[in-house]
C-alpha positions in Angstrom: 0.0 0.0 0.0 1.4 3.5 -0.9 2.1 6.2 1.4 -0.6 8.9 2.0 1.5 11.4 0.1 1.2 9.1 -3.0 -2.6 9.6 -2.9 -2.4 13.3 -3.2 -2.1 13.6 -7.0 -5.0 11.3 -7.7 -7.1 13.2 -5.1 -6.3 16.5 -6.7 -7.2 15.2 -10.1 -10.4 13.7 -8.7 -11.3 17.1 -7.0 -10.6 19.0 -10.2 -12.6 16.7 -12.4 -15.5 16.8 -9.9 -15.4 20.6 -9.8 -15.5 20.9 -13.5 -18.3 18.4 -13.8 -20.3 20.1 -11.1 -19.8 23.5 -12.6 -20.9 22.2 -16.0 -24.0 20.6 -14.5 -24.9 23.7 -12.6 -24.5 25.8 -15.8 -26.8 23.5 -17.8 -29.5 23.3 -15.1 -29.4 26.9 -13.8 -32.8 28.5 -14.3 -33.3 32.1 -15.4 -33.0 34.2 -12.2 -33.8 37.6 -13.5 -33.4 40.0 -16.5 -30.3 42.1 -17.0 -31.0 45.8 -17.2 -29.6 47.0 -20.5 -28.7 50.5 -21.6 -28.1 51.2 -25.3 -25.4 53.8 -25.8 -25.9 56.4 -28.5 -23.0 57.9 -30.5 -22.4 59.2 -34.0 -20.3 57.9 -36.8 -18.1 61.0 -37.0 -17.3 60.9 -33.3 -14.1 59.2 -34.4 -13.0 62.5 -36.0 -11.0 60.9 -38.9 -10.6 61.8 -42.7 -10.0 58.5 -44.3 -12.5 58.2 -47.2 -11.6 58.8 -50.8 -14.1 60.0 -53.3 -13.3 59.2 -56.9 -14.0 61.5 -59.9 -15.1 58.6 -62.1 -18.0 56.2 -61.4 -17.0 52.7 -60.3 -17.9 50.1 -62.9 -19.4 47.5 -60.5 -20.2 44.0 -61.9 -23.7 43.3 -63.0 -26.1 41.1 -60.9 -26.3 37.6 -62.3 -29.2 36.2 -60.4 -31.9 38.3 -58.6 -35.1 37.3 -56.8 -38.3 37.7 -58.7 -40.9 37.5 -55.8 -39.4 40.3 -53.8 -40.9 43.4 -55.3 -42.0 47.0 -54.6 -45.4 46.6 -53.1 -44.1 45.1 -49.8 -44.4 46.9 -46.5 -41.9 45.1 -44.3 -40.7 45.9 -40.8 -37.3 44.7 -41.9 -35.5 42.9 -44.6 -32.8 40.4 -43.7 -29.8 40.5 -46.1 -27.5 37.4 -45.6 -23.9 37.4 -46.8 -23.6 33.7 -47.8 -20.6 31.7 -49.1 -21.3 30.3 -52.6 -20.9 26.6 -51.3 -23.0 27.1 -48.1 -26.1 25.3 -49.3 -26.7 23.6 -46.0 -26.6 26.9 -44.1 -29.0 28.6 -46.4 -31.3 25.6 -46.0 -31.1 25.8 -42.3 -31.9 29.5 -42.2 -34.9 29.1 -44.5 -36.1 26.3 -42.2 -35.6 28.3 -39.0 -36.9 31.5 -40.5 -39.9 29.8 -42.2 -42.5 31.6 -44.2 -44.9 31.5 -41.3 -42.4 33.2 -39.0 -41.6 35.8 -41.6 -45.2 36.6 -42.0 -45.8 36.7 -38.3 -42.9 39.1 -37.7 -43.4 41.0 -41.0 -39.9 40.5 -42.6 -38.4 38.7 -45.4 -34.9 37.3 -46.3 -32.5 37.4 -49.3 -29.2 35.6 -49.6 -26.4 37.5 -51.4 -23.4 35.6 -52.8 -20.7 35.7 -55.3 -20.0 33.6 -58.4 -18.3 30.2 -58.1 -15.3 29.3 -60.3 -16.8 26.0 -61.5 -19.9 25.4 -63.6 -21.3 22.5 -61.6 -21.6 24.7 -58.4 -23.2 27.5 -60.5 -25.8 25.1 -61.8 -26.5 24.0 -58.3 -26.9 27.6 -57.2 -29.1 28.4 -60.1 -31.3 25.5 -59.2 -31.5 26.7 -55.6 -32.5 30.1 -56.8 -35.2 28.7 -59.1 -36.8 26.8 -56.2 -36.5 29.4 -53.4 -36.3 32.7 -55.4 -34.3 34.3 -52.7 -30.7 34.3 -54.2 -29.0 37.5 -55.2 -25.7 36.8 -57.0 -23.0 39.1 -58.2 -21.1 38.1 -61.4 -17.7 38.2 -59.6 -16.1 35.3 -57.8 -15.8 35.9 -54.0 -12.1 35.4 -54.0 -11.7 38.9 -55.5 -11.1 41.1 -52.5 -13.5 43.9 -53.0 -17.1 44.3 -51.7 -19.1 43.2 -54.7 -21.7 41.5 -52.5 -22.2 44.7 -50.6 -22.7 46.7 -53.7 -25.0 44.1 -55.1 -27.4 44.2 -52.1 -27.2 47.9 -51.8 -28.3 48.4 -55.4 -31.0 45.7 -55.3 -32.5 46.7 -52.0 -32.4 50.5 -53.0 -34.1 49.7 -56.3 -36.8 47.4 -54.7 -37.2 48.2 -51.0 -36.2 51.8 -50.3 -40.0 52.7 -49.7 -41.2 49.3 -48.6 -39.2 48.4 -45.5 -38.3 50.2 -42.3 -35.0 48.5 -41.6 -32.3 46.3 -43.3 -30.7 43.7 -41.1 -27.4 42.5 -42.6 -26.0 39.2 -41.2 -23.5 36.5 -42.1 -24.8 33.0 -42.8 -23.1 31.4 -39.8 -24.8 33.7 -37.3 -27.7 32.6 -35.1 -30.6 35.1 -34.8 -33.5 35.4 -32.4 -35.8 37.0 -35.0 -38.6 37.5 -32.4 -36.5 39.7 -30.1 -35.1 41.6 -33.1 -38.6 42.1 -34.6 -40.0 43.4 -31.2 -37.2 45.7 -30.7 -37.3 47.3 -34.2 -41.1 47.6 -34.0 -40.8 49.6 -30.8 -38.3 52.2 -32.2 -39.7 55.7 -32.3 -39.7 57.8 -35.4 -36.4 59.6 -34.4 -34.8 56.2 -33.6 -35.6 54.9 -37.1 -34.1 57.9 -39.0 -30.5 57.8 -40.1 -29.9 55.1 -37.6 -27.6 52.1 -37.3 -28.0 49.4 -34.6 -24.8 47.4 -34.2 -21.7 46.4 -32.2 -19.5 49.5 -32.9 -15.8 49.9 -32.4 -12.9 51.9 -33.6 -9.4 50.6 -34.4 -6.3 51.4 -36.3 -5.7 49.9 -39.8 -3.6 46.8 -39.7 -0.4 47.4 -41.6 1.4 44.1 -40.9 1.7 42.1 -44.1 1.4 38.6 -42.3 -2.0 39.5 -40.8 -5.3 38.3 -42.2 -6.8 41.9 -42.4 -3.6 43.5 -43.8 -4.3 46.8 -45.6 -1.5 48.0 -47.9 -0.6 51.8 -48.0 -1.7 51.9 -51.6 -5.1 50.6 -50.7 -5.6 52.5 -47.4 -3.0 55.2 -46.8 -4.5 56.2 -43.4 -3.7 55.2 -39.9 -7.2 54.8 -38.4 -10.3 53.1 -39.7 -12.6 55.2 -37.3 -15.9 54.0 -36.1 -17.6 51.2 -37.9 -19.8 48.1 -37.2 -19.0 44.4 -36.6 -20.1 42.7 -39.9 -21.6 39.6 -38.4 -24.9 41.6 -37.8 -25.9 45.2 -38.1 -29.2 47.0 -38.8 -29.6 50.1 -40.9 -32.7 52.4 -41.2 -34.1 52.3 -44.7 -33.7 56.1 -45.1 -29.9 55.4 -45.4 -30.4 53.4 -48.6 -30.3 56.5 -51.0 -27.1 57.6 -49.3 -25.5 54.1 -49.7 -26.6 53.8 -53.3 -25.3 57.3 -54.2 -22.0 57.0 -52.4 -21.2 53.4 -53.6 -20.9 54.8 -57.1 -17.8 56.9 -56.5 -16.4 55.9 -53.0 -13.1 54.1 -53.4 -13.6 50.6 -52.1 -11.6 48.8 -49.4 -12.0 45.1 -49.3 -13.2 45.2 -45.7 -16.8 45.5 -46.6 -18.0 46.0 -43.0 -16.0 49.2 -42.8 -16.9 50.1 -46.4 -20.7 50.0 -45.8 -20.9 51.3 -42.2 -18.2 53.9 -42.4 -17.1 54.9 -45.9 -20.5 55.0 -47.5 -22.1 56.9 -44.6 -19.4 59.3 -43.4 -21.0 62.3 -45.1 -24.3 61.4 -43.4 -23.0 61.0 -39.9 -25.8 58.6 -38.7 -26.7 57.9 -35.1 -25.1 54.6 -34.0 -26.9 52.7 -31.2 -24.6 50.4 -29.4 -26.4 47.0 -29.0 -23.3 45.0 -28.2 -24.8 43.4 -25.0 -27.0 41.5 -27.3 -24.2 39.7 -29.2 -22.9 36.3 -27.9 -19.5 35.8 -29.2 -16.4 34.0 -28.0 -12.8 33.2 -28.9 -12.5 30.3 -26.4 -14.6 27.7 -24.7 -14.0 29.3 -21.3 -15.2 32.6 -22.6 -18.3 31.0 -24.0 -19.2 29.2 -20.8 -18.6 32.4 -18.8 -20.9 34.4 -21.1 -23.6 31.7 -21.1 -23.5 31.6 -17.2 -23.9 35.4 -17.1 -26.9 35.1 -19.3 -28.6 32.4 -17.3 -28.2 34.1 -14.0 -29.5 37.4 -15.4 -26.2 39.4 -15.4 -26.5 39.7 -19.2 -29.5 39.8 -21.5 -30.6 37.0 -23.8 -28.6 37.5 -27.0 -30.1 38.4 -30.3 -27.1 37.1 -32.3 -24.5 34.4 -31.7 -21.2 33.6 -33.4 -18.9 31.4 -31.3 -15.3 30.3 -31.8 -12.9 28.4 -31.8 -14.4 26.2 -34.6 -12.6 23.1 -33.2 -14.9 23.3 -30.2 -17.9 25.0 -31.7 -18.9 23.4 -34.9 -22.4 23.9 -36.1 -23.9 21.5 -33.5 -21.8 23.0 -30.7 -22.9 26.5 -31.5 -26.5 25.4 -31.7 -26.3 23.8 -28.3 -25.0 27.0 -26.7 -27.4 29.1 -28.7 -30.4 27.1 -27.5 -29.2 27.4 -23.8 -28.7 31.1 -24.2 -32.3 31.5 -25.3 -33.8 30.0 -22.1 -34.2 33.5 -20.7 -35.4 35.2 -23.8 -39.0 35.5 -22.6 -37.8 37.6 -19.6 -36.2 40.1 -21.9 -37.0 43.7 -20.9 -37.0 46.9 -22.9 -33.5 48.4 -23.4 -33.1 52.0 -22.5 -31.3 54.5 -24.8 -28.7 56.7 -23.1 -26.4 59.4 -24.5 -22.8 58.8 -25.5 -21.4 60.8 -22.5 -21.8 57.7 -20.3 -19.8 55.6 -22.7 -16.0 55.6 -23.1 -14.3 54.0 -26.0 -12.1 52.1 -23.5 -15.3 50.4 -22.3 -15.9 48.4 -25.4 -15.6 44.6 -24.7 -12.9 43.0 -26.8 -14.1 44.6 -30.2 -11.2 43.1 -32.1 -12.5 39.6 -31.7 -15.6 40.5 -33.7 -13.7 42.3 -36.4 -11.0 39.6 -36.8 -13.4 36.7 -36.8 
């Protein structure tokens, strides 16, 4: 029989494993214990005080639209239109979103959905995409392959939505196709916005950062492409909502504003800098993570009422959060959604830029 000291390591391991198991079990079974009081901070796009947008003398020759929906037309009167940036090969994700956001739910919450994508490099995929468009009639396709690093998808949906929806929807919600959405909470929130809160307004996770000039980084910007130090204020691209009265400005400015391949910055900063819209910071309603520990911590805060039930979710790392893993956490995070209260808008004076919660993880995701 070994000495008592020999038993210490196994006991320590047992204690740690038991603690992890108990914490996980508690996290899973914890009921909603209240509702987080949420204040929406208000700021303006030009608060960043930068001059970093180039207006060209000649109009940009944007590529033509190859596929456009036929059923989405002018006589709609929507609360909001969801524009989904979708990878050409993401057939399953589009199917999943159509299933979750069914026609019944769309009618109930008075919204519709369109998927915007680029053009594949092979004919077989294009044939599949055309067949998908023929069946669902919700595909908007640019003629340029998505590997080209400039925002053709953004220009395609701006032109299409301007031409068909500028007078027939109140808001435009742009999301990526790997983001989970609580369309009910979003619909209730947007429906409750006053007239002033639906004029020249953006609802998003805002941040301001310097341009990344390191050649080895994923979001590297060359001096030739972006000869400025700061990007200024713009919105995380995984999900942002624009009031429809911004569409004419987007459409006008996209014709001559020099593009940068970061389409989140291009749409929510470069194309609107002359408008200076009001930005409402709804970052508390985003569920994002870069580690499993962070995701568990955020989920626990939601379940105990320290944070509100999220409207959007996008979890990393992908090794831990594949589609099923994300779905599991998303479903748990929605257990408290029925207790969601009405957020209160406050002025920017109560918000310091240093208070933003890890904005880089959203930008560099």
